[in-house]
C-alpha positions in Angstrom: -39.9 -4.9 61.2 -37.5 -4.9 64.2 -37.0 -1.1 63.9 -40.7 -0.6 63.6 -41.3 -2.7 66.7 -38.9 -0.7 68.8 -40.3 2.5 67.4 -43.5 1.8 69.3 -41.5 2.3 72.6 -40.4 5.7 71.5 -44.0 6.6 70.5 -45.3 5.3 73.9 -42.9 7.4 75.8 -43.6 10.5 73.7 -47.4 10.0 74.2 -46.8 9.3 77.9 -45.1 12.7 78.6 -48.3 14.9 78.8 -50.1 12.2 81.0 -47.0 12.0 83.3 -47.1 15.8 83.6 -50.8 15.7 84.5 -50.3 13.0 87.2 -47.2 14.8 88.6 -49.2 18.0 88.9 -52.2 16.3 90.6 -50.0 14.2 92.9 -48.0 17.3 94.0 -51.2 19.1 94.7 -52.1 16.3 97.1 -48.6 16.4 98.6 -49.0 20.0 99.4 -52.5 19.5 100.8 -51.4 16.6 103.1 -47.9 17.5 104.0 -48.3 21.3 104.1 -44.7 22.2 103.2 -43.6 25.8 103.8 -41.3 28.0 101.9 -37.6 27.3 102.8 -38.2 23.8 104.1 -35.6 21.2 103.7 -36.7 18.2 101.5 -34.8 15.0 100.9 -35.9 13.6 97.6 -34.9 10.0 97.2 -34.3 9.0 93.6 -36.3 12.0 92.2 -35.9 14.4 89.3 -36.2 18.2 89.6 -39.2 18.6 87.2 -41.7 17.2 89.7 -40.9 20.2 91.9 -42.1 22.6 89.2 -45.5 22.0 90.6 -44.6 23.7 93.9 -44.6 27.4 93.4 -42.7 28.5 96.5 -39.0 27.9 97.0 -37.8 24.8 98.8 -34.3 23.6 99.7 -34.2 20.2 98.1 -31.5 17.5 98.3 -31.9 14.9 95.5 -30.2 11.5 96.1 -29.6 9.4 93.0 -27.3 6.7 91.7 -24.4 8.1 89.7 -25.4 9.7 86.4 -29.1 9.6 86.9 -30.0 13.1 88.1 -30.9 15.8 85.6 -28.6 18.2 87.4 -28.6 20.9 84.7 -32.4 21.2 84.8 -33.5 24.9 85.4 -35.6 25.3 88.5 -36.7 28.0 90.9 -35.9 25.8 93.9 -32.5 25.4 95.6 -31.5 21.9 94.6 -28.4 20.0 95.7 -27.6 16.8 93.8 -25.9 14.0 95.7 -24.8 10.6 94.3 -25.8 7.9 96.7 -27.9 4.9 97.6 -31.3 5.5 99.2 -31.0 2.2 101.1 -27.9 3.4 103.0 -27.4 7.1 103.8 -25.2 7.3 106.9 -24.2 10.9 106.1 -27.8 12.1 106.9 -29.1 12.3 110.4 -32.4 12.8 112.0 -33.5 16.4 111.9 -31.5 17.2 108.8 -34.7 17.4 106.7 -38.2 18.5 107.3 -39.7 16.0 104.9 -38.5 12.8 103.1 -40.0 12.4 99.7 -39.9 9.7 97.1 -41.9 9.2 93.9 -41.9 5.9 92.1 -38.5 4.7 93.5 -39.0 2.0 96.1 -40.1 -0.5 93.4 -36.6 -0.1 91.9 -34.4 -0.7 94.9 -34.2 -4.4 94.6 -35.3 -7.3 96.8 -37.3 -7.4 100.1 -34.1 -6.7 102.1 -33.4 -3.6 100.2 -37.0 -2.4 100.4 -36.7 -2.8 104.2 -33.5 -0.9 104.3 -35.1 1.9 102.2 -38.0 2.2 104.6 -35.7 2.0 107.7 -33.6 4.9 106.3 -36.7 7.0 105.6 -38.1 6.4 109.1 -34.6 7.0 110.7 -34.3 10.4 109.1 -37.7 11.8 109.6 -41.2 11.2 110.9 -42.5 13.3 108.0 -42.5 11.4 104.7 -44.3 10.8 101.5 -43.5 7.6 99.6 -45.4 6.8 96.4 -45.2 3.6 94.3 -47.2 2.4 91.2 -50.1 -0.1 91.5 -50.0 -3.3 89.4 -53.7 -2.9 88.8 -53.4 0.0 86.5 -53.9 -1.5 83.0 -50.9 0.2 81.3 -47.6 -0.6 83.0 -45.8 2.7 83.4 -42.2 1.4 82.7 -42.7 -0.8 79.6 -46.1 0.3 78.3 -47.4 -3.2 78.1 -51.1 -3.9 78.8 -51.7 -5.8 82.1 -48.0 -6.6 82.3 -48.0 -7.8 85.9 -50.7 -10.4 85.1 -48.7 -12.2 82.4 -47.3 -15.6 83.3 -43.7 -15.2 84.5 -42.4 -17.2 81.5 -44.1 -14.8 79.1 -42.6 -11.8 80.8 -39.2 -13.4 80.6 -39.8 -14.1 76.9 -40.3 -10.4 76.2 -37.4 -9.3 78.4 -35.0 -11.6 76.6 -36.1 -10.1 73.2 -35.9 -6.5 74.5 -32.5 -7.0 76.0 -31.0 -7.5 72.5 -31.7 -3.9 71.4 -32.4 -2.0 74.7 -30.2 -3.6 77.4 -30.2 -0.7 79.9 -33.9 0.0 79.6 -34.7 -3.8 79.8 -32.6 -4.1 82.9 -34.7 -1.3 84.5 -37.9 -3.1 83.6 -36.7 -6.5 84.7 -35.5 -5.3 88.1 -38.8 -3.5 88.9 -40.9 -5.1 91.7 -44.4 -3.7 92.2 -45.5 -3.4 95.8 -48.9 -4.2 97.1 -50.8 -1.8 99.3 -50.4 -4.3 102.1 -46.7 -4.5 101.7 -46.3 -0.7 101.6 -48.2 -0.6 104.9 -45.9 -3.2 106.4 -42.9 -1.2 105.4 -44.4 2.0 106.9 -46.6 0.8 109.7 -47.4 4.2 111.1 -48.2 5.8 107.8 -51.6 6.7 106.3 -51.9 4.6 103.1 -54.0 6.1 100.3 -54.8 4.9 96.8 -54.3 7.3 93.8 -57.1 6.6 91.3 -57.6 7.2 87.6 -60.5 4.9 87.0 -58.2 2.1 88.2 -55.8 2.2 91.1 -52.8 4.0 89.7 -50.5 4.2 92.7 -50.3 3.9 96.5 -48.9 6.5 98.8 -47.6 6.1 102.3 -47.4 9.4 104.2 -47.0 10.6 107.7 -46.9 14.0 109.4 -45.6 14.3 112.9 -47.7 16.3 115.4 -44.8 18.6 116.0 -44.4 19.5 112.3 
């Protein structure tokens, strides 16, 4: 029974792949429309993976910053991608003007507490006036990380019950789920006060995006 129970997670992630690909393609089309990147531009991708850039046909110079061992650095891509191990909440080696756009897809909810989220936003704003920061909405019925229906509306005690059970068999995955903090649209706007905040819909609010384009871009 235990093996069958954890098999449902594998099935969920297998079924999730085509939907994730669909949403990545749709999101990147919106990114291109709003941010208007040009071939050869320098993009700083915080916590990202290379496959999302498959949806941009022209060549970009992308720097992906990830924690050690996270990046899919052997992934084949038509872009020029450099992989750097680092913390998106502290990037003193990058300066203003190093990149044309700062990009982040579903990462800020994983950086930790409020202090870390503020550090993340401060680093984005320090490096560039042009940025695109996306984060999932808790109002989408199926939680993207654990696959549970209406996960963020469970009582805290019930969520902890599931987390303790999952940790026995899937400790690394469970740690990721347990450390995820969904952001409200209001909180995202507080972190990026000069950004345009939009809701990504798929019947329900699926994600929020804070983006900004400087007049000089």
